[in-house]
C-alpha positions in Angstrom: 10.5 10.7 18.5 10.2 6.6 19.1 13.4 5.3 20.2 13.6 1.8 19.6 16.2 -1.0 22.5 16.5 -4.2 20.8 15.6 -6.6 24.2 18.6 -8.8 22.1 21.6 -8.2 20.8 23.6 -4.9 21.8 24.4 -2.2 19.4 27.6 -3.1 18.3 28.1 0.5 18.5 27.2 1.3 21.9 26.6 -2.3 23.6 25.7 -1.4 26.8 23.0 1.5 25.6 20.0 1.5 24.2 19.8 2.8 21.0 17.5 5.5 20.4 16.0 7.4 17.7 16.3 11.1 18.3 14.9 14.5 17.0 16.8 15.9 14.5 15.2 17.2 11.4 17.0 16.4 8.2 17.6 12.9 10.0 21.6 12.7 10.3 22.5 9.5 11.8 25.1 9.3 14.8 27.8 7.1 15.6 25.1 6.3 18.8 22.4 7.6 17.8 19.7 6.9 14.7 17.7 10.0 14.8 13.9 11.6 13.5 11.6 13.8 14.7 8.2 13.5 16.4 7.7 17.4 17.0 5.1 19.6 17.4 4.6 23.5 17.1 4.7 25.4 20.0 3.6 28.9 21.2 5.5 30.9 23.4 3.9 33.4 25.3 6.5 35.7 27.9 5.6 38.7 30.1 8.5 38.0 32.2 12.1 39.2 31.7 14.6 37.0 30.5 16.2 36.0 33.3 14.0 35.8 36.6 15.1 36.7 40.0 16.0 33.1 41.9 13.2 34.4 44.5 10.9 34.6 41.8 8.3 32.1 40.6 10.0 30.2 37.7 7.5 30.5 34.1 5.9 27.5 33.3 5.2 25.6 30.1 2.1 23.1 28.9 2.4 21.7 25.7 0.3 18.6 23.2 3.7 16.4 22.5 1.7 14.4 20.7 -1.5 14.4 18.8 -2.1 10.8 18.3 -2.1 10.4 14.1 0.6 9.0 12.0 3.8 10.1 11.5 6.8 9.5 9.1 9.5 8.5 10.9 13.6 7.6 10.1 14.4 3.5 10.6 10.7 2.5 9.9 9.6 2.3 6.3 5.8 2.8 6.9 4.0 5.1 9.0 3.9 4.9 12.7 1.5 5.4 15.6 2.2 5.5 19.3 -0.7 4.2 21.0 -0.7 6.3 23.9 -3.6 3.4 25.9 -0.2 1.7 25.8 2.4 4.2 27.1 4.5 3.9 30.5 4.7 7.2 31.9 7.5 6.0 35.4 7.0 9.0 36.8 5.0 12.8 36.4 7.8 13.9 36.7 9.9 13.6 33.3 13.2 16.3 32.4 12.7 18.7 29.6 15.4 19.0 27.2 17.0 21.3 24.4 16.7 19.1 21.6 17.2 15.7 23.2 20.7 16.7 24.0 21.2 15.4 28.0 23.9 17.8 29.0 21.2 21.1 27.2 18.6 20.7 30.2 15.2 22.9 30.5 13.6 22.1 33.1 11.1 19.3 34.0 7.4 18.2 33.8 4.3 18.1 36.9 1.7 16.7 35.0 1.5 14.7 32.4 -1.4 12.6 30.7 -4.0 12.3 27.6 -6.5 14.2 27.0 -8.8 13.4 24.0 -6.5 11.5 22.5 -3.3 13.6 22.4 -0.4 13.6 25.2 -0.1 16.6 27.7 2.0 17.8 29.8 3.0 20.9 31.7 5.3 21.9 34.0 8.7 24.6 35.3 11.2 26.3 33.5 13.4 24.7 35.9 17.0 24.4 34.7 19.8 27.6 34.8 21.7 26.5 31.6 21.7 28.4 28.7 18.9 26.3 26.6 16.8 27.4 28.9 17.8 31.2 28.4 17.9 30.2 24.8 14.1 28.9 24.8 12.6 31.2 27.3 14.9 34.7 25.5 13.5 33.0 22.0 10.3 32.9 23.2 10.3 36.2 23.9 11.1 37.3 20.9 7.8 35.0 18.9 10.4 32.0 18.5 7.0 29.0 17.2 8.8 26.1 19.5 8.3 23.1 18.9 7.4 19.6 21.9 9.5 16.1 21.2 8.9 13.2 22.7 11.7 10.1 23.1 10.3 7.0 24.0 11.6 3.4 24.0 9.6 0.7 22.2 8.4 -2.0 23.8 6.3 -3.6 21.7 4.5 -3.1 18.1 2.4 -4.5 15.5 2.2 -3.8 12.1 -1.1 -3.6 9.8 -0.9 -5.0 6.6 -2.2 -2.7 3.9 -6.0 -2.2 3.5 -6.2 -3.4 6.7 -7.7 -1.3 9.1 -7.1 -0.4 13.0 -8.4 1.9 15.3 -5.8 3.6 17.8 -6.6 6.9 19.9 -9.9 7.4 18.6 -9.0 7.1 15.2 -8.9 4.5 12.7 -5.6 4.0 10.6 -5.5 2.0 7.0 -2.6 -0.3 6.5 0.5 -0.2 5.5 1.0 1.2 9.3 3.4 0.5 12.5 1.6 0.9 15.6 3.7 0.9 18.7 1.2 -0.8 21.4 3.8 -0.9 24.4 6.9 2.0 24.5 7.9 3.9 27.8 7.8 8.1 28.2 11.7 8.8 28.6 11.4 12.7 28.2 10.1 15.8 26.0 12.7 18.3 24.4 11.7 22.1 23.2 12.8 21.4 18.9 12.9 23.8 16.1 11.0 20.7 13.7 9.6 18.0 14.1 7.8 15.3 12.4 4.1 15.9 14.0 3.9 19.8 13.2 0.3 19.4 14.9 1.7 19.4 18.7 2.0 22.6 20.5 4.5 24.0 23.7 2.8 27.2 25.5 5.3 28.6 28.2 3.9 31.5 30.0 5.6 33.7 32.9 5.7 33.6 36.1 3.5 34.9 38.1 4.5 39.0 39.9 7.3 39.2 37.2 6.6 42.4 34.8 9.3 42.9 31.8 8.6 46.7 32.2 9.6 46.3 35.7 6.0 47.6 36.9 3.8 46.4 40.2 4.2 42.2 39.7 0.7 42.1 40.0 0.3 44.6 37.1 -1.2 41.5 33.7 -0.7 42.1 30.5 -4.0 41.1 28.8 -2.7 41.0 25.3 0.3 39.1 26.1 -2.1 36.1 28.3 0.7 36.1 31.3 0.1 37.6 35.2 -1.8 35.4 37.7 -4.8 34.7 35.7 -3.0 32.6 33.7 -1.6 31.2 37.4 -4.6 30.6 38.1 -5.8 28.6 35.8 -2.9 26.7 35.5 -3.4 26.0 39.4 -7.3 25.6 39.0 -6.6 22.8 36.9 -3.9 20.9 38.4 -6.4 21.0 41.0 -8.7 19.3 39.3 -6.7 16.8 37.6 -5.3 15.9 41.3 -9.3 14.6 42.4 -9.3 12.8 39.2 -6.2 11.0 40.0 -7.4 10.4 43.6 -11.3 9.4 42.8 -9.5 6.7 39.8 -7.4 5.8 42.2 -10.2 4.8 45.1 -12.4 2.8 42.5 -9.2 1.1 41.3 -8.4 0.0 44.5 -5.0 -1.6 44.1 -6.3 -4.0 42.3 -6.5 -2.6 38.9 -2.7 -1.3 38.1 -3.0 -1.6 34.5 -6.0 0.2 34.8 -5.5 2.5 36.9 -2.7 3.9 34.9 -4.7 3.5 31.4 -7.2 5.9 33.5 -4.7 8.4 34.7 -2.6 7.7 31.5 -6.2 8.2 29.4 -7.7 11.1 30.9 -11.2 9.0 32.0 -13.5 10.5 34.7 -14.9 8.4 37.1 -17.5 7.4 35.4 -15.6 5.4 32.8 -13.0 4.4 35.0 -16.5 2.3 37.5 -17.7 1.1 33.6 -14.0 -0.6 33.0 -13.4 -1.9 36.2 -16.5 -4.2 35.8 -15.8 -4.7 32.3 -12.3 -6.2 33.6 -13.4 -8.1 36.7 -15.3 -10.2 33.8 -13.4 -13.8 32.9 -11.1 -13.6 30.3 -9.5 -15.5 28.0 -5.7 -14.7 29.3 -3.7 -12.8 26.6 -0.3 -14.1 25.2 2.7 -12.1 23.9 6.0 -12.9 21.8 8.4 -10.6 21.7 8.7 -8.9 17.9 12.7 -7.9 18.8 13.9 -11.5 18.4 16.6 -12.0 15.8 15.5 -14.5 13.7 16.7 -16.2 10.1 14.0 -14.3 8.5 15.1 -11.0 10.3 18.6 -11.3 9.0 18.0 -12.2 5.5 15.8 -9.3 4.9 18.3 -7.0 6.2 20.8 -8.4 3.9 18.4 -8.0 0.7 17.7 -4.8 2.4 21.6 -3.5 2.7 22.2 -5.5 -0.8 19.7 -3.3 -2.6 17.8 -6.0 -4.4 14.6 -4.7 -6.3 11.3 -5.5 -4.6 12.7 -7.7 -1.4 9.0 -7.6 0.0 9.1 -10.7 -3.4 11.2 -12.1 -1.5 10.8 -11.6 2.8 7.8 -11.8 4.9 7.1 -8.0 5.3 7.0 -8.4 9.5 10.5 -9.0 8.7 11.5 -6.0 6.8 10.3 -3.5 8.9 11.8 -5.9 12.2 15.4 -5.6 9.9 14.9 -1.5 9.4 14.6 -0.4 11.9 17.1 -2.6 13.7 19.7 -2.2 11.1 18.6 0.1 8.1 20.2 -0.6 5.1 23.5 -0.7 6.6 24.4 -4.0 7.5 27.9 -5.3 7.9 29.7 -8.8 7.0 31.0 -8.7 10.5 27.9 -7.7 12.2 25.9 -10.2 10.8 28.2 -12.9 11.9 28.4 -11.5 14.9 23.9 -11.4 15.2 24.3 -15.0 14.0 27.0 -16.1 16.8 24.9 -14.0 19.9 21.5 -15.6 18.4 23.6 -19.2 19.4 25.1 -18.3 22.1 28.2 -16.1 21.5 29.2 -13.9 24.7 31.8 -12.2 23.2 31.5 -8.6 22.0 33.7 -7.6 19.2 35.4 -9.8 16.2 38.6 -9.7 17.5 38.1 -13.7 17.8 37.9 -14.5 14.7 37.9 -18.4 15.4 35.3 -18.0 17.9 33.0 -16.0 16.2 32.7 -18.2 13.2 32.2 -21.4 15.2 29.3 -20.3 16.9 28.2 -18.7 13.3 27.9 -21.6 11.9 26.7 -23.6 14.9 30.0 -25.3 16.3 31.1 -25.7 19.9 29.5 -25.9 23.4 28.2 -22.1 23.4 26.6 -22.8 19.9 25.0 -25.9 21.1 21.7 -24.8 21.6 21.6 -23.5 17.8 18.9 -20.7 17.0 20.1 -18.9 13.9 21.7 -20.7 11.0 24.3 -18.6 9.7 25.1 -21.2 6.4 21.2 -21.6 5.3 21.4 -17.8 6.0 23.6 -17.0 3.3 22.7 -19.4 0.8 19.1 -18.1 1.1 20.7 -14.6 0.5 22.9 -15.6 -2.2 20.6 -17.8 -3.9 18.2 -14.6 -4.5 20.9 -12.4 -5.6 21.9 -15.4 -8.2 18.3 -15.4 -9.3 18.7 -12.0 -10.3 22.0 -12.0 -11.9 20.9 -15.0 -14.0 18.2 -13.3 -15.2 20.1 -10.2 -15.7 21.7 -11.7 -19.0 19.8 -12.5 -22.4 16.6 -15.4 -21.9 15.8 -15.1 -25.8 16.4 -18.8 -25.3 13.2 -19.1 -22.9 11.0 -18.1 -25.8 12.0 -20.1 -28.5 12.5 -23.7 -26.9 10.7 -26.6 -25.5 11.5 -27.5 -21.7 11.4 -30.8 -20.7 11.9 -32.3 -17.0 14.4 -35.1 -16.6 15.3 -37.3 -13.1 18.9 -38.5 -13.7 21.6 -38.0 -16.5 21.1 -40.3 -19.0 20.4 -40.3 -22.4 16.4 -39.4 -22.9 14.5 -40.7 -26.3 11.5 -38.2 -27.1 8.8 -40.7 -28.7 6.5 -38.2 -31.6 3.9 -41.0 -33.2 2.7 -40.9 -36.9 1.2 -43.3 -39.4 -2.5 -43.4 -40.4 -4.6 -41.8 -37.7 -7.2 -40.2 -39.5 -10.6 -41.5 -38.7 -12.8 -43.4 -41.7 -16.4 -44.2 -41.9 -17.7 -47.1 -40.4 -19.3 -49.3 -43.1 -22.3 -51.5 -42.7 -22.0 -54.1 -39.4 -20.5 -51.8 -37.5 -16.4 -53.0 -38.1 -13.9 -50.2 -37.3 -10.4 -50.2 -39.0 -7.5 -50.6 -37.7 -5.0 -47.5 -37.8 -1.0 -47.9 -38.2 0.9 -46.0 -35.9 4.7 -45.3 -36.1 7.2 -43.3 -33.7 9.8 -40.8 -34.5 12.5 -40.1 -31.5 14.9 -37.0 -31.0 17.0 -37.9 -27.8 18.6 -35.3 -25.2 20.8 -35.4 -22.2 21.6 -33.6 -18.7 25.5 -32.5 -18.1 26.3 -30.5 -14.6 28.3 -27.1 -15.5 29.6 -25.8 -12.0 32.1 -22.4 -10.5 33.1 -22.0 -6.5 34.1 -18.1 -5.5 34.7 -17.7 -2.4 35.1 -15.0 0.5 38.4 -14.4 1.8 39.2 -13.4 5.4 39.8 -9.7 3.8 36.4 -9.4 3.0 35.3 -10.0 6.1 37.8 -8.0 8.1 36.7 -5.5 5.5 33.3 -6.0 6.9 32.5 -5.9 3.3 28.0 -7.3 3.2 28.5 -6.6 -0.4 30.6 -9.8 -1.2 27.6 -12.2 -0.5 25.6 -9.9 -2.8 27.9 -9.3 -5.3 29.2 -13.3 -6.0 26.5 -14.4 -6.0 24.7 -12.0 -8.5 28.5 -13.5 -10.6 27.5 -16.9 -9.8 24.0 -16.1 -11.3 25.3 -14.2 -14.2 27.6 -16.9 -15.1 24.8 -20.0 -15.4 22.8 -17.3 -16.9 26.2 -17.0 -19.7 26.5 -20.3 -19.9 23.1 -21.9 -20.8 23.0 -19.5 -23.6 26.8 -20.4 -24.4 25.4 -24.2 -25.3 22.3 -23.7 -26.6 23.0 -21.3 -29.0 26.3 -23.1 -30.3 23.6 -25.9 -30.8 21.2 -23.9 -32.4 23.6 -22.6 -34.7 25.1 -25.9 -36.2 22.4 -26.4 -38.2 23.3 -26.9 -41.7 22.0 -30.1 -41.5 19.2 -29.4 -40.1 17.7 -26.4 -42.1 18.7 -27.8 -45.2 16.5 -28.0 -48.5 16.3 -31.8 -47.9 14.0 -31.3 -45.1 12.0 -28.6 -47.7 13.0 -26.0 -44.4 15.7 -23.5 -45.7 15.4 -20.9 -48.0 17.7 -19.0 -49.9 18.4 -16.7 -53.0 18.4 -12.6 -52.5 14.3 -12.6 -52.3 14.9 -14.4 -49.0 15.9 -11.0 -47.6 13.3 -9.9 -44.3 10.5 -8.1 -45.9 7.1 -8.7 -46.7 8.0 -11.2 -49.8 10.8 -12.9 -47.9 8.3 -13.4 -45.1 5.4 -14.6 -47.2 7.8 -17.3 -48.6 9.2 -18.4 -45.5 5.6 -18.4 -44.9 4.7 -20.4 -48.0 7.4 -22.8 -47.2 6.8 -23.5 -44.0 3.0 -24.7 -44.4 3.6 -26.6 -47.6 5.6 -28.9 -44.8 3.9 -32.6 -44.5 4.2 -35.1 -42.2 4.8 -39.0 -43.0 1.9 -39.8 -45.0 2.5 -36.4 -47.6 -0.7 -35.2 -45.8 -0.2 -31.6 -44.0 1.4 -31.1 -40.5 -2.0 -28.7 -38.9 1.1 -26.5 -37.7 1.0 -22.7 -37.9 4.1 -20.5 -37.1 3.9 -18.4 -34.6 7.8 -16.8 -34.1 10.0 -14.6 -36.2 13.8 -14.9 -34.7 15.9 -12.7 -36.3 19.7 -11.4 -35.5 20.2 -7.7 -34.1 21.0 -6.1 -37.3 17.1 -6.9 -38.6 15.8 -6.3 -34.6 13.8 -3.3 -36.6 12.8 -4.8 -39.8 10.6 -7.8 -38.0 9.1 -4.8 -35.1 7.9 -2.8 -38.6 6.2 -6.3 -40.3 5.2 -7.3 -36.2 3.2 -4.0 -35.8 3.3 -1.6 -38.5 -0.4 -1.4 -40.3 1.8 -0.2 -43.3 5.1 -0.3 -45.0 5.6 2.0 -48.0 8.7 1.8 -50.6 9.4 5.5 -52.0 11.2 3.9 -54.9 10.2 3.6 -58.4 10.4 -0.2 -57.8 7.4 -1.0 -55.5 6.6 -4.2 -55.7 3.9 -4.8 -53.1 0.9 -2.6 -51.5 0.9 0.0 -49.1 -1.0 -2.8 -46.6 1.1 -5.2 -44.7 -0.3 -8.9 -44.9 1.7 -9.8 -41.9 1.1 -7.4 -39.2 0.5 -9.2 -35.9 1.0 -12.4 -37.8 4.3 -13.6 -35.8 5.7 -12.9 -32.2 9.4 -11.2 -33.2 12.3 -12.3 -30.6 15.8 -11.0 -30.7 18.8 -12.5 -30.5 22.3 -11.1 -30.2 24.3 -14.3 -30.1 23.2 -14.9 -34.2 25.3 -12.8 -35.5 28.3 -13.0 -33.2 31.3 -14.0 -34.7 32.4 -16.6 -31.9 29.9 -19.2 -32.5 29.9 -21.0 -35.8 27.3 -20.8 -37.9 26.5 -16.7 -37.1 24.6 -14.5 -39.6 23.8 -10.6 -39.9 21.3 -11.4 -42.0 19.7 -14.7 -41.8 16.6 -15.0 -39.9 13.9 -18.2 -39.0 10.2 -18.7 -38.6 9.6 -21.2 -35.9 6.4 -22.9 -34.7 5.5 -22.3 -30.9 8.1 -25.0 -28.8 4.2 -26.7 -27.4 3.0 -27.3 -30.7 6.4 -28.5 -32.6 9.8 -27.6 -31.6 13.0 -27.6 -33.1 15.2 -27.5 -30.3 14.4 -28.4 -26.4 16.7 -27.7 -23.0 16.2 -30.6 -20.3 16.3 -29.7 -16.6 17.3 -32.3 -14.2 13.9 -32.4 -11.8 12.4 -29.6 -13.8 15.7 -26.4 -11.6 15.6 -23.9 -14.8 17.4 -21.8 -12.2 20.9 -21.9 -11.0 21.4 -23.4 -7.4 24.5 -21.6 -5.0 25.7 -23.3 -2.0 27.5 -21.5 1.3 30.2 -23.4 3.6 32.8 -22.4 5.5 35.9 -22.5 3.7 38.0 -25.6 4.8 40.7 -25.9 7.3 43.9 -24.3 5.0 42.2 -21.6 3.4 40.5 -18.3 5.9 36.7 -17.5 4.7 33.5 -18.6 3.3 33.0 -20.4 0.2 30.1 -20.5 -2.7 29.4 -23.0 -5.6 27.5 -22.5 -8.1 25.7 -25.1 -10.6 23.3 -26.0 -13.3 22.5 -29.2 -13.9 20.6 -29.1 -18.3 20.7 -30.8 -21.2 20.4 -29.0 -25.1 19.3 -31.4 -28.5 17.8 -30.0 -31.5 14.9 -31.9 -32.3 12.0 -31.4 -35.3 13.6 -30.1 -38.4 10.1 -29.4 -39.8 8.6 -26.9 -36.8 10.8 -24.0 -38.5 12.0 -22.7 -41.9 15.8 -20.7 -42.0 16.3 -18.3 -44.7 19.8 -17.5 -45.6 18.8 -13.8 -46.4 20.9 -13.3 -48.4 21.9 -14.4 -52.2 
């Protein structure tokens, strides 16, 4: 079990206590504790009575508390490995508990160390509590206890995907989190945990016999008795000699190395070698705190709490991991504002002083003079991501058939297409090259501004509704998408003079319904169009634009190799001559009754927008997506306001870029 105790910004629910991730089997979250198990199988060999006399030696235990492998822990998006080289053990006497409950003591350790890349501990069941009796009694009945350690995280490193790292003598491939520095708190007996390969063994006290016989009696089948106690004492003596040798070699000059050697079980030879290496000159190491609350971490927390799709598209992986561990997916709006206020120097602990929190969060006042977090920037950045989600959630067929251009202001802009004699002629004897003639055709467009403002009022903030800063921009984004569709299709469908017989780009009659015959007629009409010199355009049709009622037929014409007519009046062969020719685009706006010129039977055959566009959309400075801005509301209102705006214009262009089929007589 790993506990994460942030060094900056208190936990909102336990402002004076570190936040622990404790061990449970069902990942249940309490108000003051986020829980997950990091435990191991425990094998208990009990030959003593369930309740030993106070004068008798107490039962001992020995456990492998952590195997050094990667674990899946709640609150961490990727597996976690504890670097045992960086695990600090404040003392050899650590409390032993039952289920990480401080009120359920079991005993204490008298030896803790690292052996073969595993964390091992031994000690005594020394508490006279119901929990201690439960552990001993259940062990006697053969229950397979497991062990779990609790440690605070002081520093961790994120290893990116496909990168490798060696920890505890093993190689791991990212993505994985490596806890580089941590401090051991306590060890618990539990019944289920994350690292099932660890173990804990409880031995009976010396001289204790469940049958009440001679105290020197030992049952070899149970593993209890004096032989086991003697073995433990011998191991303890050998460990004491090893520790003394390490301390003599380090001579008080290499404290960190001495602690590591003791933790990891180095012998005297390895310790001497490491001391020699440590004595060589080396560049100083710089350690940067990883648990500071930054703009990036708060933005990532908003993304996770707002359940945005693929948050890694917008946030750094390290920020996502830090946000996930600190806030999970439950960041509230008040919590966001308080975190920003604290980062900017606010000293209050609650949201009761509304004005002071808002002043600090938005970087105003004396306490916020050294602002490190911009809540306005965070809200704007987060809102823009959700705005883009909303913008892309509406129909975007217009983007697939229109030419896109960038304009620098709101003035009318003119597009020029050169015409005239641009065909090469044979050079006559003497080398004279004849002059061609060029004219021009012009088409205009103009960008305008479309905007809307919505607000997050004081009620949303008091109700701690983070959804307000995700729902509002989504609505603004969707509103912008609907607006551009509305302007685009009104312009496109007002085409009675654009698609007309006089322009040679309109066909009508019963044989223009969408099918092989109708599509063939439209293709011939398109191909027969000419330029100003009466010569073929040289542009090929690429797009079949249809209303929803003709979507199925359009797909059949594009995909099917054969089209069969079982009627007696079939006029075309089985094979489909238009298979794979024209990309099908479908729009619900073409047949919507709210738009003049709508039809559920009319359809269009268009050139590619890059070749000869029939319609164009101009965006100011090329900004195709809308923009959202966030600020605190004016003095006479309480809350946060958001405004979204979009600068664009739509205009029909060259009639020769398409053919319209009426689709009915």
